[in-house]
LOPA-587003 format. One record per atom (N, C-alpha, C): residue in one letter; chain; atom name; x negated, y, z. Coordinates in nm, 2 decimals. Example, Ala and Ser with C-alpha at 12.3 -4.5 7.8 and 13.67 -1.06 7.14 Angstrom:
residues 2
<atom kedo="a" dolo="A" lovo="N" u="-1.32" v="-0.57" w="0.78"/>
<atom kedo="a" dolo="A" lovo="CA" u="-1.23" v="-0.45" w="0.78"/>
<atom kedo="a" dolo="A" lovo="C" u="-1.32" v="-0.33" w="0.78"/>
<atom kedo="s" dolo="A" lovo="N" u="-1.28" v="-0.22" w="0.71"/>
<atom kedo="s" dolo="A" lovo="CA" u="-1.37" v="-0.11" w="0.71"/>
<atom kedo="s" dolo="A" lovo="C" u="-1.29" v="0.00" w="0.79"/>
This chain:
residues 89
<atom kedo="m" dolo="A" lovo="N" u="-8.26" v="9.16" w="8.47"/>
<atom kedo="m" dolo="A" lovo="CA" u="-8.37" v="9.12" w="8.55"/>
<atom kedo="m" dolo="A" lovo="C" u="-8.38" v="9.22" w="8.68"/>
<atom kedo="t" dolo="A" lovo="N" u="-8.40" v="9.16" w="8.79"/>
<atom kedo="t" dolo="A" lovo="CA" u="-8.42" v="9.23" w="8.91"/>
<atom kedo="t" dolo="A" lovo="C" u="-8.56" v="9.21" w="8.96"/>
<atom kedo="i" dolo="A" lovo="N" u="-8.63" v="9.32" w="9.00"/>
<atom kedo="i" dolo="A" lovo="CA" u="-8.77" v="9.31" w="9.05"/>
<atom kedo="i" dolo="A" lovo="C" u="-8.76" v="9.26" w="9.19"/>
<atom kedo="k" dolo="A" lovo="N" u="-8.83" v="9.15" w="9.22"/>
<atom kedo="k" dolo="A" lovo="CA" u="-8.81" v="9.09" w="9.35"/>
<atom kedo="k" dolo="A" lovo="C" u="-8.93" v="9.10" w="9.44"/>
<atom kedo="n" dolo="A" lovo="N" u="-9.05" v="9.14" w="9.39"/>
<atom kedo="n" dolo="A" lovo="CA" u="-9.17" v="9.15" w="9.47"/>
<atom kedo="n" dolo="A" lovo="C" u="-9.26" v="9.25" w="9.42"/>
<atom kedo="m" dolo="A" lovo="N" u="-9.37" v="9.28" w="9.49"/>
<atom kedo="m" dolo="A" lovo="CA" u="-9.47" v="9.38" w="9.45"/>
<atom kedo="m" dolo="A" lovo="C" u="-9.54" v="9.35" w="9.32"/>
<atom kedo="s" dolo="A" lovo="N" u="-9.57" v="9.22" w="9.30"/>
<atom kedo="s" dolo="A" lovo="CA" u="-9.64" v="9.18" w="9.18"/>
<atom kedo="s" dolo="A" lovo="C" u="-9.55" v="9.21" w="9.06"/>
<atom kedo="q" dolo="A" lovo="N" u="-9.43" v="9.18" w="9.06"/>
<atom kedo="q" dolo="A" lovo="CA" u="-9.34" v="9.21" w="8.95"/>
<atom kedo="q" dolo="A" lovo="C" u="-9.32" v="9.36" w="8.93"/>
<atom kedo="f" dolo="A" lovo="N" u="-9.32" v="9.44" w="9.04"/>
<atom kedo="f" dolo="A" lovo="CA" u="-9.31" v="9.58" w="9.03"/>
<atom kedo="f" dolo="A" lovo="C" u="-9.43" v="9.64" w="8.96"/>
<atom kedo="k" dolo="A" lovo="N" u="-9.55" v="9.60" w="9.00"/>
<atom kedo="k" dolo="A" lovo="CA" u="-9.67" v="9.65" w="8.94"/>
<atom kedo="k" dolo="A" lovo="C" u="-9.68" v="9.61" w="8.79"/>
<atom kedo="k" dolo="A" lovo="N" u="-9.64" v="9.49" w="8.76"/>
<atom kedo="k" dolo="A" lovo="CA" u="-9.64" v="9.45" w="8.61"/>
<atom kedo="k" dolo="A" lovo="C" u="-9.54" v="9.54" w="8.53"/>
<atom kedo="w" dolo="A" lovo="N" u="-9.43" v="9.58" w="8.60"/>
<atom kedo="w" dolo="A" lovo="CA" u="-9.32" v="9.65" w="8.53"/>
<atom kedo="w" dolo="A" lovo="C" u="-9.37" v="9.80" w="8.50"/>
<atom kedo="l" dolo="A" lovo="N" u="-9.45" v="9.85" w="8.59"/>
<atom kedo="l" dolo="A" lovo="CA" u="-9.49" v="9.99" w="8.58"/>
<atom kedo="l" dolo="A" lovo="C" u="-9.56" v="10.02" w="8.45"/>
<atom kedo="e" dolo="A" lovo="N" u="-9.51" v="10.11" w="8.37"/>
<atom kedo="e" dolo="A" lovo="CA" u="-9.57" v="10.16" w="8.24"/>
<atom kedo="e" dolo="A" lovo="C" u="-9.53" v="10.30" w="8.22"/>
<atom kedo="k" dolo="A" lovo="N" u="-9.61" v="10.37" w="8.15"/>
<atom kedo="k" dolo="A" lovo="CA" u="-9.58" v="10.51" w="8.10"/>
<atom kedo="k" dolo="A" lovo="C" u="-9.45" v="10.50" w="8.02"/>
<atom kedo="g" dolo="A" lovo="N" u="-9.36" v="10.59" w="8.04"/>
<atom kedo="g" dolo="A" lovo="CA" u="-9.24" v="10.60" w="7.96"/>
<atom kedo="g" dolo="A" lovo="C" u="-9.12" v="10.53" w="8.03"/>
<atom kedo="k" dolo="A" lovo="N" u="-9.14" v="10.44" w="8.12"/>
<atom kedo="k" dolo="A" lovo="CA" u="-9.03" v="10.38" w="8.19"/>
<atom kedo="k" dolo="A" lovo="C" u="-8.97" v="10.48" w="8.30"/>
<atom kedo="e" dolo="A" lovo="N" u="-8.85" v="10.45" w="8.34"/>
<atom kedo="e" dolo="A" lovo="CA" u="-8.78" v="10.54" w="8.43"/>
<atom kedo="e" dolo="A" lovo="C" u="-8.75" v="10.48" w="8.57"/>
<atom kedo="i" dolo="A" lovo="N" u="-8.76" v="10.57" w="8.67"/>
<atom kedo="i" dolo="A" lovo="CA" u="-8.73" v="10.53" w="8.81"/>
<atom kedo="i" dolo="A" lovo="C" u="-8.63" v="10.63" w="8.86"/>
<atom kedo="q" dolo="A" lovo="N" u="-8.52" v="10.57" w="8.93"/>
<atom kedo="q" dolo="A" lovo="CA" u="-8.43" v="10.66" w="8.99"/>
<atom kedo="q" dolo="A" lovo="C" u="-8.47" v="10.68" w="9.14"/>
<atom kedo="f" dolo="A" lovo="N" u="-8.47" v="10.80" w="9.18"/>
<atom kedo="f" dolo="A" lovo="CA" u="-8.51" v="10.83" w="9.32"/>
<atom kedo="f" dolo="A" lovo="C" u="-8.38" v="10.86" w="9.39"/>
<atom kedo="i" dolo="A" lovo="N" u="-8.34" v="10.76" w="9.47"/>
<atom kedo="i" dolo="A" lovo="CA" u="-8.21" v="10.76" w="9.54"/>
<atom kedo="i" dolo="A" lovo="C" u="-8.21" v="10.84" w="9.67"/>
<atom kedo="e" dolo="A" lovo="N" u="-8.31" v="10.81" w="9.75"/>
<atom kedo="e" dolo="A" lovo="CA" u="-8.31" v="10.88" w="9.88"/>
<atom kedo="e" dolo="A" lovo="C" u="-8.46" v="10.90" w="9.92"/>
<atom kedo="n" dolo="A" lovo="N" u="-8.48" v="11.02" w="9.98"/>
<atom kedo="n" dolo="A" lovo="CA" u="-8.61" v="11.06" w="10.04"/>
<atom kedo="n" dolo="A" lovo="C" u="-8.59" v="11.12" w="10.17"/>
<atom kedo="t" dolo="A" lovo="N" u="-8.63" v="11.06" w="10.28"/>
<atom kedo="t" dolo="A" lovo="CA" u="-8.60" v="11.11" w="10.41"/>
<atom kedo="t" dolo="A" lovo="C" u="-8.68" v="11.23" w="10.45"/>
<atom kedo="m" dolo="A" lovo="N" u="-8.80" v="11.25" w="10.38"/>
<atom kedo="m" dolo="A" lovo="CA" u="-8.89" v="11.37" w="10.41"/>
<atom kedo="m" dolo="A" lovo="C" u="-8.85" v="11.49" w="10.33"/>
<atom kedo="k" dolo="A" lovo="N" u="-8.82" v="11.46" w="10.20"/>
<atom kedo="k" dolo="A" lovo="CA" u="-8.78" v="11.57" w="10.11"/>
<atom kedo="k" dolo="A" lovo="C" u="-8.65" v="11.53" w="10.03"/>
<atom kedo="p" dolo="A" lovo="N" u="-8.54" v="11.55" w="10.10"/>
<atom kedo="p" dolo="A" lovo="CA" u="-8.41" v="11.51" w="10.04"/>
<atom kedo="p" dolo="A" lovo="C" u="-8.39" v="11.57" w="9.90"/>
<atom kedo="e" dolo="A" lovo="N" u="-8.44" v="11.69" w="9.88"/>
<atom kedo="e" dolo="A" lovo="CA" u="-8.42" v="11.76" w="9.75"/>
<atom kedo="e" dolo="A" lovo="C" u="-8.49" v="11.69" w="9.64"/>
<atom kedo="m" dolo="A" lovo="N" u="-8.59" v="11.60" w="9.67"/>
<atom kedo="m" dolo="A" lovo="CA" u="-8.66" v="11.53" w="9.57"/>
<atom kedo="m" dolo="A" lovo="C" u="-8.60" v="11.40" w="9.53"/>
<atom kedo="a" dolo="A" lovo="N" u="-8.48" v="11.37" w="9.58"/>
<atom kedo="a" dolo="A" lovo="CA" u="-8.41" v="11.25" w="9.54"/>
<atom kedo="a" dolo="A" lovo="C" u="-8.28" v="11.28" w="9.49"/>
<atom kedo="g" dolo="A" lovo="N" u="-8.17" v="11.23" w="9.56"/>
<atom kedo="g" dolo="A" lovo="CA" u="-8.04" v="11.26" w="9.51"/>
<atom kedo="g" dolo="A" lovo="C" u="-8.00" v="11.20" w="9.38"/>
<atom kedo="g" dolo="A" lovo="N" u="-8.06" v="11.09" w="9.35"/>
<atom kedo="g" dolo="A" lovo="CA" u="-8.03" v="11.02" w="9.23"/>
<atom kedo="g" dolo="A" lovo="C" u="-8.11" v="11.06" w="9.10"/>
<atom kedo="q" dolo="A" lovo="N" u="-8.20" v="11.15" w="9.12"/>
<atom kedo="q" dolo="A" lovo="CA" u="-8.29" v="11.19" w="9.01"/>
<atom kedo="q" dolo="A" lovo="C" u="-8.34" v="11.08" w="8.93"/>
<atom kedo="i" dolo="A" lovo="N" u="-8.34" v="11.08" w="8.80"/>
<atom kedo="i" dolo="A" lovo="CA" u="-8.41" v="10.98" w="8.72"/>
<atom kedo="i" dolo="A" lovo="C" u="-8.53" v="11.05" w="8.66"/>
<atom kedo="r" dolo="A" lovo="N" u="-8.65" v="10.99" w="8.69"/>
<atom kedo="r" dolo="A" lovo="CA" u="-8.77" v="11.05" w="8.64"/>
<atom kedo="r" dolo="A" lovo="C" u="-8.85" v="10.95" w="8.55"/>
<atom kedo="e" dolo="A" lovo="N" u="-8.91" v="11.00" w="8.45"/>
<atom kedo="e" dolo="A" lovo="CA" u="-8.99" v="10.92" w="8.36"/>
<atom kedo="e" dolo="A" lovo="C" u="-9.14" v="10.91" w="8.42"/>
<atom kedo="i" dolo="A" lovo="N" u="-9.19" v="10.79" w="8.41"/>
<atom kedo="i" dolo="A" lovo="CA" u="-9.33" v="10.77" w="8.45"/>
<atom kedo="i" dolo="A" lovo="C" u="-9.42" v="10.83" w="8.35"/>
<atom kedo="n" dolo="A" lovo="N" u="-9.51" v="10.91" w="8.40"/>
<atom kedo="n" dolo="A" lovo="CA" u="-9.60" v="10.99" w="8.31"/>
<atom kedo="n" dolo="A" lovo="C" u="-9.74" v="10.93" w="8.31"/>
<atom kedo="k" dolo="A" lovo="N" u="-9.78" v="10.87" w="8.42"/>
<atom kedo="k" dolo="A" lovo="CA" u="-9.91" v="10.81" w="8.43"/>
<atom kedo="k" dolo="A" lovo="C" u="-9.91" v="10.70" w="8.53"/>
<atom kedo="v" dolo="A" lovo="N" u="-9.99" v="10.59" w="8.50"/>
<atom kedo="v" dolo="A" lovo="CA" u="-10.00" v="10.48" w="8.59"/>
<atom kedo="v" dolo="A" lovo="C" u="-10.14" v="10.45" w="8.62"/>
<atom kedo="q" dolo="A" lovo="N" u="-10.18" v="10.45" w="8.75"/>
<atom kedo="q" dolo="A" lovo="CA" u="-10.31" v="10.41" w="8.80"/>
<atom kedo="q" dolo="A" lovo="C" u="-10.29" v="10.28" w="8.89"/>
<atom kedo="t" dolo="A" lovo="N" u="-10.40" v="10.23" w="8.93"/>
<atom kedo="t" dolo="A" lovo="CA" u="-10.39" v="10.11" w="9.01"/>
<atom kedo="t" dolo="A" lovo="C" u="-10.33" v="10.13" w="9.15"/>
<atom kedo="n" dolo="A" lovo="N" u="-10.34" v="10.26" w="9.20"/>
<atom kedo="n" dolo="A" lovo="CA" u="-10.29" v="10.29" w="9.33"/>
<atom kedo="n" dolo="A" lovo="C" u="-10.18" v="10.39" w="9.33"/>
<atom kedo="a" dolo="A" lovo="N" u="-10.14" v="10.45" w="9.22"/>
<atom kedo="a" dolo="A" lovo="CA" u="-10.04" v="10.55" w="9.22"/>
<atom kedo="a" dolo="A" lovo="C" u="-9.98" v="10.57" w="9.08"/>
<atom kedo="i" dolo="A" lovo="N" u="-9.86" v="10.64" w="9.07"/>
<atom kedo="i" dolo="A" lovo="CA" u="-9.80" v="10.68" w="8.95"/>
<atom kedo="i" dolo="A" lovo="C" u="-9.77" v="10.83" w="8.96"/>
<atom kedo="t" dolo="A" lovo="N" u="-9.75" v="10.89" w="8.84"/>
<atom kedo="t" dolo="A" lovo="CA" u="-9.70" v="11.02" w="8.84"/>
<atom kedo="t" dolo="A" lovo="C" u="-9.57" v="11.02" w="8.76"/>
<atom kedo="t" dolo="A" lovo="N" u="-9.48" v="11.11" w="8.80"/>
<atom kedo="t" dolo="A" lovo="CA" u="-9.35" v="11.14" w="8.73"/>
<atom kedo="t" dolo="A" lovo="C" u="-9.35" v="11.29" w="8.71"/>
<atom kedo="l" dolo="A" lovo="N" u="-9.28" v="11.33" w="8.61"/>
<atom kedo="l" dolo="A" lovo="CA" u="-9.27" v="11.48" w="8.59"/>
<atom kedo="l" dolo="A" lovo="C" u="-9.15" v="11.53" w="8.67"/>
<atom kedo="v" dolo="A" lovo="N" u="-9.18" v="11.64" w="8.75"/>
<atom kedo="v" dolo="A" lovo="CA" u="-9.07" v="11.71" w="8.82"/>
<atom kedo="v" dolo="A" lovo="C" u="-9.10" v="11.86" w="8.79"/>
<atom kedo="n" dolo="A" lovo="N" u="-9.00" v="11.92" w="8.73"/>
<atom kedo="n" dolo="A" lovo="CA" u="-9.01" v="12.06" w="8.69"/>
<atom kedo="n" dolo="A" lovo="C" u="-9.13" v="12.09" w="8.61"/>
<atom kedo="g" dolo="A" lovo="N" u="-9.17" v="12.00" w="8.52"/>
<atom kedo="g" dolo="A" lovo="CA" u="-9.28" v="12.01" w="8.43"/>
<atom kedo="g" dolo="A" lovo="C" u="-9.42" v="11.99" w="8.49"/>
<atom kedo="r" dolo="A" lovo="N" u="-9.42" v="11.94" w="8.62"/>
<atom kedo="r" dolo="A" lovo="CA" u="-9.55" v="11.92" w="8.69"/>
<atom kedo="r" dolo="A" lovo="C" u="-9.55" v="11.77" w="8.73"/>
<atom kedo="d" dolo="A" lovo="N" u="-9.67" v="11.72" w="8.74"/>
<atom kedo="d" dolo="A" lovo="CA" u="-9.69" v="11.58" w="8.79"/>
<atom kedo="d" dolo="A" lovo="C" u="-9.66" v="11.57" w="8.94"/>
<atom kedo="s" dolo="A" lovo="N" u="-9.58" v="11.47" w="8.98"/>
<atom kedo="s" dolo="A" lovo="CA" u="-9.55" v="11.44" w="9.12"/>
<atom kedo="s" dolo="A" lovo="C" u="-9.60" v="11.30" w="9.14"/>
<atom kedo="w" dolo="A" lovo="N" u="-9.70" v="11.29" w="9.23"/>
<atom kedo="w" dolo="A" lovo="CA" u="-9.77" v="11.17" w="9.26"/>
<atom kedo="w" dolo="A" lovo="C" u="-9.69" v="11.08" w="9.36"/>
<atom kedo="l" dolo="A" lovo="N" u="-9.69" v="10.95" w="9.33"/>
<atom kedo="l" dolo="A" lovo="CA" u="-9.63" v="10.86" w="9.43"/>
<atom kedo="l" dolo="A" lovo="C" u="-9.73" v="10.74" w="9.44"/>
<atom kedo="d" dolo="A" lovo="N" u="-9.78" v="10.73" w="9.56"/>
<atom kedo="d" dolo="A" lovo="CA" u="-9.87" v="10.62" w="9.59"/>
<atom kedo="d" dolo="A" lovo="C" u="-9.80" v="10.49" w="9.58"/>
<atom kedo="i" dolo="A" lovo="N" u="-9.86" v="10.39" w="9.52"/>
<atom kedo="i" dolo="A" lovo="CA" u="-9.80" v="10.25" w="9.51"/>
<atom kedo="i" dolo="A" lovo="C" u="-9.82" v="10.19" w="9.65"/>
<atom kedo="p" dolo="A" lovo="N" u="-9.71" v="10.16" w="9.72"/>
<atom kedo="p" dolo="A" lovo="CA" u="-9.72" v="10.11" w="9.85"/>
<atom kedo="p" dolo="A" lovo="C" u="-9.78" v="9.96" w="9.86"/>
<atom kedo="k" dolo="A" lovo="N" u="-9.82" v="9.92" w="9.97"/>
<atom kedo="k" dolo="A" lovo="CA" u="-9.86" v="9.78" w="9.99"/>
<atom kedo="k" dolo="A" lovo="C" u="-9.73" v="9.70" w="10.01"/>
<atom kedo="a" dolo="A" lovo="N" u="-9.74" v="9.57" w="9.98"/>
<atom kedo="a" dolo="A" lovo="CA" u="-9.62" v="9.49" w="9.99"/>
<atom kedo="a" dolo="A" lovo="C" u="-9.56" v="9.49" w="10.13"/>
<atom kedo="k" dolo="A" lovo="N" u="-9.64" v="9.50" w="10.23"/>
<atom kedo="k" dolo="A" lovo="CA" u="-9.59" v="9.50" w="10.37"/>
<atom kedo="k" dolo="A" lovo="C" u="-9.50" v="9.63" w="10.40"/>
<atom kedo="d" dolo="A" lovo="N" u="-9.52" v="9.73" w="10.31"/>
<atom kedo="d" dolo="A" lovo="CA" u="-9.44" v="9.86" w="10.33"/>
<atom kedo="d" dolo="A" lovo="C" u="-9.33" v="9.87" w="10.24"/>
<atom kedo="t" dolo="A" lovo="N" u="-9.28" v="9.76" w="10.18"/>
<atom kedo="t" dolo="A" lovo="CA" u="-9.17" v="9.76" w="10.09"/>
<atom kedo="t" dolo="A" lovo="C" u="-9.07" v="9.65" w="10.12"/>
<atom kedo="k" dolo="A" lovo="N" u="-8.94" v="9.68" w="10.08"/>
<atom kedo="k" dolo="A" lovo="CA" u="-8.84" v="9.58" w="10.09"/>
<atom kedo="k" dolo="A" lovo="C" u="-8.76" v="9.58" w="9.96"/>
<atom kedo="f" dolo="A" lovo="N" u="-8.76" v="9.47" w="9.89"/>
<atom kedo="f" dolo="A" lovo="CA" u="-8.69" v="9.46" w="9.76"/>
<atom kedo="f" dolo="A" lovo="C" u="-8.55" v="9.40" w="9.79"/>
<atom kedo="n" dolo="A" lovo="N" u="-8.45" v="9.49" w="9.75"/>
<atom kedo="n" dolo="A" lovo="CA" u="-8.31" v="9.46" w="9.78"/>
<atom kedo="n" dolo="A" lovo="C" u="-8.24" v="9.38" w="9.67"/>
<atom kedo="e" dolo="A" lovo="N" u="-8.13" v="9.32" w="9.70"/>
<atom kedo="e" dolo="A" lovo="CA" u="-8.05" v="9.24" w="9.60"/>
<atom kedo="e" dolo="A" lovo="C" u="-8.00" v="9.33" w="9.49"/>
<atom kedo="d" dolo="A" lovo="N" u="-7.97" v="9.46" w="9.52"/>
<atom kedo="d" dolo="A" lovo="CA" u="-7.91" v="9.55" w="9.42"/>
<atom kedo="d" dolo="A" lovo="C" u="-8.02" v="9.61" w="9.33"/>
<atom kedo="g" dolo="A" lovo="N" u="-8.14" v="9.56" w="9.34"/>
<atom kedo="g" dolo="A" lovo="CA" u="-8.25" v="9.61" w="9.25"/>
<atom kedo="g" dolo="A" lovo="C" u="-8.32" v="9.74" w="9.30"/>
<atom kedo="t" dolo="A" lovo="N" u="-8.28" v="9.79" w="9.42"/>
<atom kedo="t" dolo="A" lovo="CA" u="-8.35" v="9.90" w="9.48"/>
<atom kedo="t" dolo="A" lovo="C" u="-8.47" v="9.85" w="9.56"/>
<atom kedo="i" dolo="A" lovo="N" u="-8.56" v="9.95" w="9.58"/>
<atom kedo="i" dolo="A" lovo="CA" u="-8.68" v="9.92" w="9.66"/>
<atom kedo="i" dolo="A" lovo="C" u="-8.68" v="10.02" w="9.77"/>
<atom kedo="d" dolo="A" lovo="N" u="-8.69" v="9.97" w="9.90"/>
<atom kedo="d" dolo="A" lovo="CA" u="-8.71" v="10.06" w="10.01"/>
<atom kedo="d" dolo="A" lovo="C" u="-8.86" v="10.07" w="10.04"/>
<atom kedo="i" dolo="A" lovo="N" u="-8.91" v="10.19" w="10.06"/>
<atom kedo="i" dolo="A" lovo="CA" u="-9.05" v="10.21" w="10.09"/>
<atom kedo="i" dolo="A" lovo="C" u="-9.06" v="10.27" w="10.23"/>
<atom kedo="y" dolo="A" lovo="N" u="-9.16" v="10.21" w="10.31"/>
<atom kedo="y" dolo="A" lovo="CA" u="-9.18" v="10.26" w="10.44"/>
<atom kedo="y" dolo="A" lovo="C" u="-9.31" v="10.33" w="10.45"/>
<atom kedo="l" dolo="A" lovo="N" u="-9.32" v="10.43" w="10.54"/>
<atom kedo="l" dolo="A" lovo="CA" u="-9.45" v="10.50" w="10.56"/>
<atom kedo="l" dolo="A" lovo="C" u="-9.47" v="10.50" w="10.71"/>
<atom kedo="n" dolo="A" lovo="N" u="-9.58" v="10.44" w="10.75"/>
<atom kedo="n" dolo="A" lovo="CA" u="-9.62" v="10.43" w="10.89"/>
<atom kedo="n" dolo="A" lovo="C" u="-9.51" v="10.35" w="10.97"/>
<atom kedo="g" dolo="A" lovo="N" u="-9.45" v="10.26" w="10.90"/>
<atom kedo="g" dolo="A" lovo="CA" u="-9.34" v="10.18" w="10.97"/>
<atom kedo="g" dolo="A" lovo="C" u="-9.20" v="10.24" w="10.97"/>
<atom kedo="n" dolo="A" lovo="N" u="-9.19" v="10.36" w="10.92"/>
<atom kedo="n" dolo="A" lovo="CA" u="-9.06" v="10.43" w="10.91"/>
<atom kedo="n" dolo="A" lovo="C" u="-9.01" v="10.43" w="10.77"/>
<atom kedo="y" dolo="A" lovo="N" u="-8.87" v="10.41" w="10.76"/>
<atom kedo="y" dolo="A" lovo="CA" u="-8.81" v="10.42" w="10.63"/>
<atom kedo="y" dolo="A" lovo="C" u="-8.83" v="10.56" w="10.57"/>
<atom kedo="w" dolo="A" lovo="N" u="-8.87" v="10.56" w="10.44"/>
<atom kedo="w" dolo="A" lovo="CA" u="-8.90" v="10.69" w="10.38"/>
<atom kedo="w" dolo="A" lovo="C" u="-8.83" v="10.71" w="10.25"/>
<atom kedo="l" dolo="A" lovo="N" u="-8.83" v="10.61" w="10.16"/>
<atom kedo="l" dolo="A" lovo="CA" u="-8.79" v="10.63" w="10.02"/>
<atom kedo="l" dolo="A" lovo="C" u="-8.71" v="10.51" w="9.97"/>
<atom kedo="k" dolo="A" lovo="N" u="-8.61" v="10.54" w="9.89"/>
<atom kedo="k" dolo="A" lovo="CA" u="-8.54" v="10.43" w="9.82"/>
<atom kedo="k" dolo="A" lovo="C" u="-8.54" v="10.47" w="9.67"/>
<atom kedo="i" dolo="A" lovo="N" u="-8.60" v="10.38" w="9.59"/>
<atom kedo="i" dolo="A" lovo="CA" u="-8.61" v="10.40" w="9.45"/>
<atom kedo="i" dolo="A" lovo="C" u="-8.54" v="10.28" w="9.37"/>
<atom kedo="k" dolo="A" lovo="N" u="-8.51" v="10.30" w="9.24"/>
<atom kedo="k" dolo="A" lovo="CA" u="-8.46" v="10.19" w="9.16"/>
<atom kedo="k" dolo="A" lovo="C" u="-8.52" v="10.20" w="9.02"/>
<atom kedo="p" dolo="A" lovo="N" u="-8.60" v="10.10" w="8.99"/>
<atom kedo="p" dolo="A" lovo="CA" u="-8.65" v="10.10" w="8.85"/>
<atom kedo="p" dolo="A" lovo="C" u="-8.53" v="10.08" w="8.75"/>
<atom kedo="i" dolo="A" lovo="N" u="-8.54" v="10.16" w="8.65"/>
<atom kedo="i" dolo="A" lovo="CA" u="-8.43" v="10.15" w="8.54"/>
<atom kedo="i" dolo="A" lovo="C" u="-8.48" v="10.04" w="8.44"/>
<atom kedo="i" dolo="A" lovo="N" u="-8.41" v="9.93" w="8.45"/>
<atom kedo="i" dolo="A" lovo="CA" u="-8.45" v="9.82" w="8.36"/>
<atom kedo="i" dolo="A" lovo="C" u="-8.36" v="9.80" w="8.25"/>
């Protein structure tokens, strides 16, 4: 299964599932292929554990995302490419 839109992504989000952080243009050290477990899910954000601490990720609006054929999701911030993630399905 490949997640193809924001609705599917939000339905997929659950505590215990994993996301791979492939690229982060603002903090490259926070990506590099790291696989993180979702620790908490809210309507507007999720947390993953990084070095034993919660790291928050706002759930973007659909207009700020691009769902790719390879299962990755590109996230844009203020119109600029910011983050590439891949839900581990």
